[in-house]
N, C-alpha and C positions, 0 to 999 in steps of 0.2 A: 504494499500501500504505499503511495507517495504522500508526502508530507500535506499536500493540497488535499489529498482525500482523505487523510486522517483528520484535518480540521473539519471538513464536512460532516466527519463521523461524530466528532464533537457535538456539533450544533444540532444533528439528528437526536444524539440522545438528550440534550438540553430541552428540546422542543418536545420529544415525546414524554419525558418525565413532567414537565409542565402542564401539557395537556390531559395527563392521566391524574393527576393531583389537583389541577385547578380547573381543568375544562378548557373549552376551546377560547383562543385569544379574544379580547374584547375588540369592537371595531376600530375604536382610536386608542390604542394600547398606551400611547404616551400623552392624551389630552388629558383634559379636565384639570385637577389638582396638581398631577404630576407635572404638568407644562408648566403651571405656576411656579413651582420647586425648582425649575429649570431657567427661570426670568432673572436677570441682575441689571442692575443700572449700568448703562453703556458709560457712563461718565465717571464710574467708580475709579478710586485708586487702584491699578492693576498691580498684581503681585509680581515677583521675580521671574515665575515661570512663565507668564504672559508675556514678558519682556524678550525672554527667549525666542519664543515662538515670533514675535513682532520683528526680531531682529533679520529674520529670512524674508520679510515683507518690505518693498520698496514704496515710496511715497506716490509713484505713479503706476503701482500695481493695479490688477484686478485679482481679488482673493475670493476664492471659492471655497465654501464650507458645505461638504459633504454630508448630510446628516446634521445641520448646524442646529437643529431645534429652535429655542427660544431666542438664539442670538446672543448667547452669552459671551461667546468668542467673537464671533463675525461683527457684531455692533460697535463693541470697542475697536475691531480694527477698522472698521468703516472711517474712524476719526484719524486715521494714520495712513490710509492710502485712497487711491482714485475711487474705487468700487468695490462692494462685497456682494455676493450672489449666494444666497442661502438655499439649498435644495434639501426638502425634509419631507416626508411622506404624511406627516400628521397634522390634521387640520387644527388640533388644540395647539401644537406648537408654532405654527405659523400664525395662528391669531394672536398668540403671546408677542412674536416676532414684530409683526405689524403694529400692535398697540405702543411696544416699546419704541420701535422707529418713530412713529408719529409724536408720541409724547416727548421725545427728546430731540424732535427736530433733524433727523437724521434722513438727508436727502439722496445719498448716494449708495443706498443698500436696496436691494431687490430681492425676490423670492421665488421660488419655483415649487409648487406643490407635487412633489413627486419622490417616488424611491430612486435612488440614485442609480440603480441600474436600468430605470425606465426613462432616465432623463435624456433628453437629446439636445445637441448644440450648446451644451454649458461649455464655456472657455475660460480660464483664467490664466495668471502667471504662476500664482500658487494656489493649490489645490490642497485642501486640508480636511481629513477626518478625525474627530476627537471622540473617542469611547463608541466609536460605531462598529469595529470589527468584531467587537463580542457576539454580534447577533447575525453576522454575515454567512451564509452556508457556501456560497460560490465566491470564494476568496480569491479565486483567479480572476474571474470576471469582474470583481469589484475593483481590485488593483488596475487591472488592464483599463476600467473607465478612468479611474483616477488618472494614470498616466496619458490616457488619449486627450483629457480635458485641460491638462497643465501643459502650458508653453516653457515653464524652467523647472518647477520642483513641486514634489509631491511631499506632504508632511502628515503623519499618522502618529497622534498622540493617545496614550492610554495611561492607565496605572498598573503597578508592578503586580497587583492582585486586582483582576478584573473587578469594577465597580458592582456588577451582579452579584459578585460573590462575598462582599464584604460582611453580609450579614447570613453567612453561610450556617453559622451556629445557632442563629434563630430559626432558620428555614429546618435545620434537623430537629430541634426542640418542637416545632409546630407539626409537622409532617411526617415526623419518625424515620426519616431517612435521610442520609448524607446528599447533598446537594450535588447534581450532575456537574462536572467540570466545564467551565466556559472557558473557551480559548482566548489567552492573553499573549503578551510577546513570546514567550518560550514556544507558543505554538506558531504564532505569526512569522516570526523570523526565519525558522526552517522552511516555512511556506514560501517565503519571499525568495530565499536560497535556491529553492527549487524552480522558480520562475527566473532565475538569472539576474535577480536583484540583490546587489550588495549595499545596503543601507548604512549610513551613518546613525549609531545609536548612543542617545545620552540620556543618564538618569539624573533628573532634574533636584534641585535641593528639596530635601523633605521639609525643612522649617519654611514657612510663608514670611515673606518679608515685604513691605511697601516702604520704597525708598531708604533700604537698608535698616529699617525698624522692623523687628520681629514681632509678628501679629499672633497673639495669644489666642487659643482656641476659645469658642464660645460654647460652653456647656449648658445644658437645661438647669435652671434654677430650682424646679419644684419636681417632686415625684410626678405629678400629673403631665408634666411637660418632657419628662424623660421617656415616660410610656409611650406617649405620642411620637416622639423621636425614633424609638424602635420599631415603631410599626410604619414608618415611611419607606417608601421604595416600592419597587417592583416584585420583591420576592415574595410578597404576601398579596394574595388574590382578595380584592375587595369583599366577596362573601365569605372570607375567612377572618375577616377582622375582629370579630369578637372572639373567635377562637385564640387568635394571635395575642390579643389583649390579655385573656386569661392566662396563658402561658407565660407573658412578661412579668405580670403582677406576681404569678406564683414564685418566679424565679428572680424577681428583682434584685435581691442582695447579692446573688450570683452575677448578675448583668451589669451591676453599676456599683461604683464605689464613688461615696459620697466625700467631695473634699471642699475647700473654701471656695474654690472655682466653681462649684457646682457638682451635678452627678454626672461622673465620667463614666462611658461605656466601656467595659472591660472586654467586650468580644471583638471589637474592631482591630482589624491586623494594620501592622505598621506599613504603610505603603510609601512609593515614590513614584512620581509622574516620569512616564517614558516617552522620550521624543525620537521618533524613528523619520528618517528624512534621506531622499536622493534626488538627484538631477534626472529629469526625464531623459528617456533614451535608453535605459538599460533593460527594459523588458523585450523578451524574444517573441518569436512566432508562435510559442506554445500555448498561447493564451487567447490566440486571435479568435 
């Protein structure tokens, strides 16, 4: 089995487990409250990791965000380049993107409501995909489309432990089995090598800083807020929220450590952001 086929097999196992335990996917899986969680002020002070990403983007560039969601990255980037294009299949995410763009007076951003593999005619100098590859079965086609749409550079960012697995311990507690492995950088890189791509890889700083000042994490200040935080995310199906809440409350002392800063979650892994990038033109004919 090739690394690309192995990647697809992991996605198949994840989807099979999710459907077996949680039922068929919702029509707009990323919409509603989830989309609102992914929205952020485009004019906020950006952390060092964003500045590393922005260092690859020139002021006259068109920046394409594949699966850019509510614009958490692309809208701040619009303030630093000529144009951004957000391609995302979620109506809820695009609604948040539009509202944020309008409220902050950003005129050089546009969107395309489409799955990345179905998009047509999208071109940019830099094409970026953040935390998207965890969900992509046909990784060879996805990467080929990134390459075909980029005039100069492709950038893929993710976390050293995939975001959807940050709550793996909670998943196990609620559903009674280990969460299926979601592919991360240790699976993506061998697939890229199989495709003839030798990217540059950087592990970005773990500590978040703004203008060199360390930003301390914000922890829940009450038990109720802590329970609510544990139930956030796509790991828990909406119809199982009551079940999840009962488990979190039962194991609260195991899941949280109360300190002066607030209630600190003990199950979350230590992670670093991973930036994978290459100049276009490396992809061979095997993905055409």
